C-alpha positions as CSV (number, residue, x, y, z in Angstrom):
1,M,83.7,94.4,162.2
2,K,83.1,91.9,159.4
3,N,84.4,88.4,159.9
4,K,87.0,86.9,157.7
5,R,84.5,84.6,156.0
6,S,82.4,87.6,154.9
7,I,85.5,89.4,153.7
8,F,86.6,86.3,151.7
9,F,83.2,85.8,150.0
10,N,83.0,89.6,149.2
11,S,86.4,89.5,147.7
12,K,85.6,86.4,145.7
13,L,82.4,87.9,144.5
14,F,84.2,91.1,143.5
15,S,86.8,89.1,141.6
16,I,84.1,87.2,139.7
17,V,82.4,90.4,138.8
18,V,85.6,91.9,137.5
19,L,86.4,88.8,135.5
20,V,82.9,88.8,133.9
21,I,83.3,92.5,133.0
22,V,86.8,91.9,131.5
23,I,85.5,88.8,129.5
24,G,82.6,90.9,128.3
25,I,84.9,93.7,127.1
26,V,87.2,91.3,125.3
27,L,84.2,89.5,123.6
28,A,82.7,92.8,122.7
29,F,86.0,94.0,121.3
30,S,86.4,90.8,119.3
31,V,82.9,90.9,117.8
32,S,83.2,94.6,116.9
33,S,86.7,94.0,115.4
34,F,85.2,91.2,113.2
35,A,82.3,93.3,112.1
36,K,84.6,96.3,111.5
37,K,86.7,94.4,109.0
38,T,83.8,92.7,107.0
39,L,82.6,94.7,104.0
40,I,79.1,93.7,102.8
41,V,78.3,94.7,99.2
42,G,74.8,94.7,97.8
43,V,74.5,93.7,94.1
44,P,71.6,92.9,91.8
45,S,72.9,89.4,91.0
46,L,76.0,87.2,91.5
47,T,78.2,86.1,88.8
48,N,77.7,82.6,87.4
49,S,81.3,81.9,86.8
50,L,84.8,82.9,87.9
51,D,86.3,82.0,84.6
52,Y,87.6,85.0,82.6
53,E,86.2,83.4,79.5
54,K,82.7,84.1,80.8
55,P,82.7,87.8,81.6
56,S,79.6,89.3,83.4
57,L,78.8,92.6,85.1
58,T,79.3,91.2,88.6
59,F,82.4,89.3,87.8
60,G,83.8,92.5,86.4
61,Q,83.4,94.0,89.8
62,I,85.3,91.3,91.5
63,T,88.2,90.8,89.1
64,T,90.4,92.9,91.3
65,I,89.5,90.8,94.3
66,L,90.7,87.5,92.8
67,R,93.3,88.5,90.2
68,D,96.2,90.8,89.9
69,T,97.6,92.4,86.7
70,G,101.3,92.8,85.9
71,I,101.1,96.5,85.3
72,H,98.8,99.3,86.7
73,W,98.1,102.8,85.4
74,E,99.9,105.4,87.5
75,L,97.6,107.2,89.9
76,Q,96.6,110.8,90.4
77,P,94.2,112.4,93.0
78,Y,90.7,112.5,91.5
79,P,90.9,115.4,89.1
80,F,87.2,116.2,88.5
81,D,85.8,116.9,92.0
82,E,87.7,118.5,94.9
83,N,85.4,116.8,97.5
84,L,86.2,113.4,96.2
85,K,89.9,114.2,95.9
86,N,89.8,115.1,99.6
87,Q,88.2,111.8,100.4
88,S,91.2,109.9,98.9
89,V,89.5,108.9,95.6
90,W,92.2,108.2,93.1
91,Y,92.1,108.1,89.3
92,P,94.3,106.6,86.6
93,R,96.8,108.5,84.5
94,Y,96.7,107.0,81.0
95,D,100.1,108.4,80.0
96,Q,102.2,106.6,82.7
97,V,102.2,103.1,84.2
98,R,103.6,101.5,87.4
99,M,104.7,97.9,87.9
100,S,102.7,95.4,89.9
101,S,103.4,91.7,89.7
102,F,105.8,92.5,86.9
103,E,109.2,93.7,87.7
104,S,109.8,95.4,84.4
105,Y,109.1,95.4,80.7
106,E,111.0,96.5,77.6
107,I,109.7,97.1,74.1
108,S,112.0,96.6,71.1
109,N,112.9,99.5,68.9
110,D,110.6,98.2,66.1
111,G,107.7,98.0,68.6
112,K,107.1,94.3,67.7
113,T,108.6,92.6,70.8
114,C,108.0,93.2,74.4
115,T,110.0,91.4,77.1
116,F,108.4,91.1,80.5
117,K,110.1,90.2,83.8
118,I,107.9,88.8,86.6
119,Q,108.5,89.7,90.2
120,P,109.8,86.7,92.1
121,G,107.7,85.6,95.1
122,V,104.2,86.3,93.9
123,T,102.0,83.3,94.8
124,S,98.5,82.1,94.3
125,E,96.2,81.1,97.2
126,W,97.2,77.5,96.3
127,G,100.8,78.3,97.2
128,N,102.3,78.2,93.7
129,E,104.6,80.9,92.5
130,F,103.7,83.0,89.5
131,T,106.1,82.2,86.6
132,A,106.3,82.5,82.8
133,D,104.8,79.0,82.5
134,D,101.6,80.4,83.9
135,V,101.5,83.1,81.2
136,K,102.1,80.6,78.5
137,F,99.4,78.2,79.9
138,T,96.9,81.1,80.0
139,F,97.4,81.8,76.4
140,D,97.4,78.2,75.3
141,R,94.0,77.8,77.0
142,A,92.6,81.1,75.7
143,Y,93.4,80.4,72.1
144,A,92.2,76.8,72.4
145,L,88.8,78.1,73.7
146,N,88.7,80.9,71.2
147,G,86.8,83.2,73.5
148,F,87.0,86.5,75.5
149,V,90.6,86.4,76.6
150,K,91.8,85.7,73.0
151,W,89.8,88.7,71.8
152,L,91.1,91.0,74.6
153,F,94.8,90.2,73.8
154,G,94.1,90.3,70.1
155,N,93.7,94.1,70.6
156,A,97.4,94.2,71.4
157,G,98.3,92.2,68.2
158,I,98.5,88.7,69.7
159,T,97.1,86.4,67.1
160,S,98.2,83.1,68.3
161,A,99.5,81.4,71.5
162,D,102.7,81.0,69.6
163,D,103.2,84.8,69.8
164,V,104.0,84.2,73.5
165,K,107.4,82.8,74.3
166,V,108.9,81.7,77.6
167,I,112.5,82.9,78.0
168,D,113.2,81.6,81.6
169,K,111.3,81.1,84.8
170,Y,110.5,84.8,85.3
171,T,110.8,86.1,81.8
172,F,108.5,85.9,78.8
173,Q,108.0,87.7,75.5
174,F,105.2,88.9,73.3
175,N,106.0,89.0,69.6
176,V,103.6,90.7,67.2
177,K,103.4,91.3,63.5
178,D,102.8,95.1,63.7
179,P,104.1,97.6,66.2
180,S,101.7,98.6,69.0
181,P,102.0,100.3,72.4
182,L,99.2,98.0,73.6
183,I,101.7,95.1,73.5
184,A,102.6,96.2,77.0
185,W,99.8,98.4,78.3
186,I,97.1,95.8,77.7
187,H,98.3,94.5,81.0
188,C,96.7,97.5,82.8
189,N,93.4,96.0,82.0
190,N,91.8,94.2,84.9
191,W,90.8,91.3,82.8
192,T,94.4,90.3,82.0
193,G,95.2,88.4,85.2
194,Y,97.0,85.1,84.6
195,L,96.1,81.6,85.8
196,D,98.0,79.4,88.3
197,S,98.8,76.6,85.8
198,K,100.0,74.1,88.4
199,E,96.7,74.1,90.3
200,T,94.5,74.4,87.2
201,K,96.2,71.4,85.5
202,K,95.2,69.2,88.5
203,H,91.6,69.6,87.5
204,M,91.9,69.0,83.7
205,T,90.3,65.8,82.5
206,D,89.6,64.1,79.2
207,D,86.1,65.4,79.3
208,D,87.2,68.8,80.4
209,P,90.7,69.4,79.0
210,W,91.0,73.0,80.1
211,A,89.4,72.7,83.6
212,N,86.4,74.8,82.6
213,K,84.2,73.3,85.4
214,W,86.8,73.9,88.1
215,L,87.5,77.5,87.0
216,D,83.8,78.2,87.0
217,R,83.7,77.8,90.8
218,H,87.3,78.4,91.9
219,N,89.8,81.2,91.7
220,G,92.8,80.4,89.5
221,G,94.5,83.7,89.9
222,F,97.1,85.5,92.1
223,G,94.9,88.2,93.7
224,P,94.6,89.6,97.3
225,Y,91.5,87.6,98.3
226,K,90.4,84.0,98.1
227,L,86.9,82.7,97.7
228,V,85.8,80.8,100.9
229,E,82.1,80.3,100.4
230,W,79.5,80.7,97.6
231,K,75.8,80.1,97.9
232,A,74.2,80.6,94.5
233,G,71.5,83.3,94.7
234,Q,72.6,84.4,98.1
235,F,76.2,85.5,98.6
236,M,79.9,85.1,97.8
237,L,82.4,85.4,100.7
238,F,86.0,86.4,100.0
239,R,88.8,86.3,102.7
240,A,92.0,88.4,102.7
241,R,95.1,86.5,102.0
242,E,97.7,86.6,104.8
243,D,100.4,85.6,102.3
244,W,99.6,88.0,99.5
245,W,102.8,89.5,98.0
246,E,101.7,93.2,98.7
247,G,100.7,92.3,102.3
248,K,97.3,91.4,103.8
249,P,94.5,93.8,102.9
250,A,93.0,95.9,105.7
251,I,89.5,94.4,105.2
252,D,89.4,90.8,106.4
253,E,86.4,89.7,104.4
254,I,84.2,91.0,101.6
255,M,80.8,89.6,101.1
256,F,78.8,90.1,97.9
257,R,75.1,89.7,98.7
258,E,72.6,89.2,95.9
259,I,69.8,91.7,96.4
260,P,67.8,91.8,93.2
261,E,65.4,94.7,94.0
262,S,67.2,98.0,94.0
263,A,64.7,99.4,96.5
264,N,65.9,96.8,99.0
265,R,69.5,97.8,98.4
266,V,68.6,101.4,99.1
267,A,66.9,100.5,102.4
268,M,69.8,98.3,103.5
269,I,72.5,100.9,102.7
270,E,70.4,103.5,104.5
271,N,70.0,101.4,107.7
272,G,73.5,100.1,107.6
273,T,72.7,96.4,106.9
274,I,75.1,96.6,104.0
275,D,78.2,98.7,103.6
276,M,78.1,99.4,99.9
277,A,75.4,99.4,97.2
278,L,76.0,99.1,93.5
279,N,73.8,99.5,90.4
280,L,71.2,101.9,91.9
281,Q,68.9,104.0,89.8
282,P,69.6,107.8,89.6
283,Q,66.4,108.7,91.5
284,E,67.4,106.2,94.3
285,I,70.8,107.8,94.5
286,Q,69.2,111.3,94.7
287,Y,67.0,110.0,97.6
288,L,70.1,108.8,99.5
289,L,72.1,112.1,99.1
290,G,72.4,113.7,102.5
291,K,71.1,110.7,104.5
292,P,73.0,110.2,107.8
293,G,75.9,107.7,107.5
294,V,75.8,107.5,103.7
295,K,78.2,108.9,101.1
296,L,78.4,108.8,97.3
297,Y,81.4,108.4,95.1
298,N,80.2,109.7,91.7
299,I,83.0,108.8,89.3
300,K,83.6,109.9,85.8
301,T,84.0,106.8,83.5
302,A,84.3,105.8,79.9
303,N,80.7,104.7,79.9
304,Y,79.1,105.8,76.7
305,T,75.3,105.8,75.9
306,Y,74.7,106.4,72.2
307,I,72.1,105.7,69.5
308,I,73.1,103.5,66.6
309,M,71.8,104.3,63.1
310,N,72.2,101.6,60.4
311,C,74.2,103.4,57.7
312,K,73.0,100.9,55.1
313,M,69.3,101.3,55.8
314,K,67.1,104.1,54.6
315,P,66.8,106.8,55.7
316,F,70.1,106.6,57.6
317,D,72.2,105.8,54.5
318,D,72.1,109.6,53.9
319,V,74.7,111.4,56.1
320,R,72.4,114.5,56.2
321,V,69.7,112.5,58.0
322,R,72.3,111.2,60.5
323,Q,73.5,114.7,61.1
324,A,69.9,115.9,61.5
325,M,69.3,113.3,64.2
326,N,72.4,114.5,66.0
327,Y,71.1,118.0,66.0
328,A,67.6,116.9,67.3
329,I,68.7,114.9,70.4
330,P,68.1,116.8,73.6
331,R,71.3,115.7,75.4
332,Q,71.2,118.3,78.2
333,E,67.6,117.5,79.0
334,I,68.3,113.7,79.0
335,A,71.4,114.2,81.3
336,E,69.3,116.3,83.8
337,N,65.9,114.6,83.7
338,V,66.6,111.0,82.9
339,F,70.0,110.6,84.6
340,K,69.2,113.2,87.3
341,G,72.5,114.9,86.8
342,F,74.6,111.7,87.1
343,A,75.7,111.8,83.4
344,T,77.4,114.3,81.2
345,P,76.0,115.4,77.7
346,M,78.4,114.2,75.1
347,N,80.4,116.4,72.7
348,T,82.9,113.8,71.4
349,I,82.6,110.8,69.1
350,I,84.4,108.6,71.6
351,P,84.1,108.8,75.4
352,S,85.7,112.0,76.6
353,M,87.7,110.1,79.3
354,M,89.7,108.3,76.5
355,P,93.1,109.9,76.1
356,G,93.0,111.9,72.9
357,A,89.2,112.3,72.7
358,D,88.8,115.6,70.8
359,S,85.8,117.9,71.0
360,T,87.3,120.6,68.7
361,N,85.2,119.8,65.7
362,W,82.0,119.0,67.6
363,M,79.0,120.8,66.0
364,Y,75.9,119.1,67.3
365,E,74.4,121.6,69.7
366,Y,70.6,121.2,70.0
367,N,69.1,122.9,67.0
368,L,65.8,121.7,65.6
369,E,65.8,124.3,62.7
370,K,69.2,123.0,61.5
371,A,67.8,119.4,61.8
372,K,64.7,120.2,59.8
373,Q,66.7,121.9,57.1
374,L,69.0,118.9,56.8
375,L,66.0,116.6,56.5
376,A,64.6,118.7,53.7
377,D,67.9,118.7,51.9
378,A,68.0,114.9,52.1
379,G,64.5,114.7,50.6
380,Y,62.5,114.4,53.8
381,P,60.8,117.8,54.2
382,N,57.9,116.1,56.0
383,G,60.0,113.8,58.1
384,F,59.7,110.0,58.2
385,E,58.7,107.2,60.4
386,V,61.1,104.7,62.0
387,E,61.1,102.1,64.8
388,L,63.6,102.6,67.7
389,S,64.4,99.4,69.6
390,Y,65.8,99.3,73.1
391,D,66.1,97.1,76.2
392,N,62.7,96.6,77.8
393,A,64.2,96.3,81.3
394,N,66.4,99.4,81.1
395,P,64.6,102.6,82.5
396,M,67.4,104.8,81.2
397,D,66.9,103.6,77.7
398,E,63.2,104.2,78.1
399,G,63.8,107.8,79.3
400,I,66.1,108.5,76.3
401,A,63.6,107.0,73.9
402,V,60.7,109.1,75.2
403,A,62.7,112.3,75.2
404,F,64.0,111.7,71.7
405,K,60.6,110.8,70.4
406,S,59.1,114.1,71.8
407,S,61.9,116.2,70.2
408,L,61.7,114.5,66.8
409,E,57.9,115.1,66.6
410,K,58.7,118.8,66.4
411,I,60.5,118.2,63.0
412,G,58.0,115.7,61.6
413,V,59.8,112.5,62.5
414,T,57.7,109.8,64.0
415,L,59.7,107.5,66.3
416,K,57.9,104.3,67.1
417,L,59.2,102.8,70.4
418,N,59.9,99.1,70.4
419,K,60.8,97.5,73.8
420,V,62.7,94.3,73.3
421,M,64.0,91.6,75.7
422,L,67.8,92.1,76.0
423,S,68.7,88.7,74.7
424,S,66.7,89.2,71.5
425,L,68.0,92.8,71.2
426,V,71.6,91.7,71.4
427,E,71.0,89.1,68.7
428,K,69.4,91.7,66.4
429,K,72.3,94.1,67.0
430,M,74.9,91.5,66.2
431,K,73.1,90.7,63.0
432,K,72.8,94.4,62.2
433,E,69.1,94.1,61.5
434,L,67.9,97.2,63.3
435,P,67.5,100.6,61.7
436,I,68.0,102.5,64.9
437,T,68.7,101.3,68.5
438,I,70.2,102.4,71.8
439,E,73.5,101.0,73.2
440,T,75.6,101.6,76.3
441,G,79.2,100.4,76.6
442,L,82.7,101.5,77.0
443,P,86.1,100.9,75.4
444,V,87.9,98.5,77.7
445,Q,91.3,99.8,76.8
446,P,91.9,103.6,77.3
447,D,93.6,104.2,73.9
448,V,92.4,106.5,71.2
449,N,93.0,104.1,68.4
450,Y,91.3,101.3,70.2
451,A,88.3,103.5,71.0
452,C,87.9,104.5,67.3
453,T,88.5,101.1,65.7
454,I,86.2,99.1,68.0
455,Y,83.2,101.2,67.0
456,Y,83.9,102.5,63.5
457,R,86.1,100.1,61.6
458,P,84.2,97.8,59.2
459,F,83.3,94.5,60.8
460,A,84.5,95.7,64.2
461,P,82.8,94.0,67.2
462,L,80.7,97.1,68.1
463,N,80.1,98.6,64.7
464,F,76.4,97.6,64.8
465,G,75.5,100.4,62.4
466,N,77.4,99.1,59.3
467,Y,79.5,102.3,59.1
468,E,82.2,102.2,56.4
469,N,84.7,104.9,55.3
470,P,87.7,103.5,53.4
471,E,89.8,106.6,54.1
472,V,89.0,106.5,57.9
473,E,89.7,102.8,57.9
474,Q,93.1,103.3,56.3
475,W,94.0,106.0,58.9
476,M,92.9,103.8,61.7
477,N,95.1,101.0,60.5
478,E,98.0,103.5,60.3
479,G,97.2,104.8,63.8
480,T,97.4,101.4,65.3
481,K,101.2,101.3,64.6
482,I,102.1,104.7,66.1
483,M,104.2,104.1,69.2
484,D,104.8,107.6,70.5
485,Y,102.0,108.6,72.9
486,N,101.6,112.2,71.9
487,E,102.0,111.5,68.2
488,R,99.3,108.8,68.4
489,I,96.9,111.3,70.0
490,E,97.6,114.0,67.5
491,F,97.2,111.6,64.5
492,H,93.7,110.6,65.6
493,K,92.3,114.1,65.6
494,K,91.6,113.9,61.9
495,I,89.9,110.6,62.3
496,Q,87.6,112.0,64.9
497,K,86.9,115.1,62.7
498,V,85.6,112.9,59.9
499,L,83.7,110.6,62.2
500,I,81.9,113.6,63.7
501,E,81.0,114.8,60.1
502,D,79.9,111.3,59.0
503,A,77.8,110.9,62.2
504,P,77.5,107.1,62.2
505,V,76.0,107.3,65.7
506,I,74.3,109.8,68.0
507,P,76.4,110.2,71.1
508,V,74.0,111.0,73.9
509,V,75.5,111.0,77.5
510,E,78.4,109.6,79.5
511,P,76.8,108.0,82.6
512,N,79.0,108.1,85.7
513,L,79.8,105.2,88.0
514,Q,77.9,105.7,91.3
515,V,79.1,103.8,94.4
516,V,77.0,104.4,97.5
517,L,78.9,103.6,100.8
518,R,78.5,103.9,104.5
519,D,80.6,106.8,105.7
520,N,82.9,104.6,107.8
521,I,84.4,103.0,104.6
522,K,87.8,104.6,104.3
523,G,91.1,104.0,102.7
524,K,92.1,104.6,99.1
525,F,89.3,104.3,96.6
526,I,91.2,103.6,93.3
527,Y,89.1,103.6,90.2
528,E,90.2,101.6,87.2
529,T,89.1,101.9,83.6
530,V,86.4,99.2,83.1
531,N,84.0,100.4,85.9
532,N,86.2,98.6,88.4
533,F,88.0,99.7,91.5
534,Y,90.5,98.1,93.9
535,W,89.2,96.5,97.1
536,H,92.5,95.7,98.9
537,T,93.1,99.5,99.4
538,L,89.8,100.0,101.2
539,D,89.4,100.0,105.0
540,K,86.5,100.2,107.5
541,E,86.4,102.1,110.7
């Protein structure tokens, strides 16, 4: 029989062992819970600024982390892929909207005034409530700086900060010269988040009257996360707001890690070091397909890769030459071989995702005989020589250029390939100095009139090819004022028909947005228009 002392020490030892085990379980659970709720995103580079006046690719991806818009597009289950639909991928409906930080809006009968009511109780991370004064301040700043935000709201007809009027604490008005449905729906754009004026004003100085320096490094918005740490060239760390008006997001922290080499992002998503990888090349995505623990969201977007021909430079001042070039571009081959199937050959003059995009009058199926005949009719029976300029750091542009060059050789056209640094290329495009060049972009507002005018109206920001057609311009001006959704779409069919015939550009492919994730990333994946998606609806198991 054991003595009492032995029994005592054995009992004490047993208690200590049990206590250690319990503490270990608690600690393990705590650590796993922390890791479970931290989302690490691999990106090629971090943004240089959090100011909406300085847009960049990476900042575009975090707008929905830091800001909130007053209105969102209504949602639908992803309509293009049953598998993604079953994975809770959601897509916007461009004919309906839902309220967010706005309570309501009302457009006057003449379409020139829109009255918005803000939902009470929406606050910033600084504790200040969102009011109509914040809206007015945002416009005062935007029009003083004369930059991106002014341009964005200008598409809705806002020409001056005076067009924005405060009615009371939670009510404000837009007043525009001409009717436009965008007067309200511009707020669905992720770049339209407003600033916390009370906090921003604290950082305004005589040398920096609009707090540009502070807004470079701090979040002035009303979004679901706040920036807690930023190490340039390394990472940005965002933490979920406990007090956000829609409730605390499921994922506690989101870290954007700068990983310049895409091969490293591939390796890190494969081994689970990161949870999400953005901006991978098509061949890298192909490699990852089917890898254990990895999944792909391949999302149809308004991305639009096209070739610009300068309509005021020979030989592209002849519509027959422009049409010939459209017949000679091997769109299907480019989609399959260059983009590895992650793009769709175009058959519209604006991105097909735009409401009202019309393929009815598309005629440019690949046809070298037709192309050669058009060149002969235009006085170029033996073809011509021209220099194609493109981004020297973009492998997709390189692939398009090589495929197009090979095709054109068969009809006597010599395409000299000119790789140019992006900064120089952009400058030349803006000056409209290039005879032919490759461009990728997207209309930031899903509206048929906006998509037509931004590319094809004279002096429009993206009309790099000097296209002009007075009749089309008149129609586009008329179309801007049509308020009824269906009437607006129907009216723009004739515009697209003429644009297809005039062939000011060569639509090539529509690249999809590829988001590579670990398969434990769950929740609702909600895509928005400008290659963005919502982060606060995601979760991690």
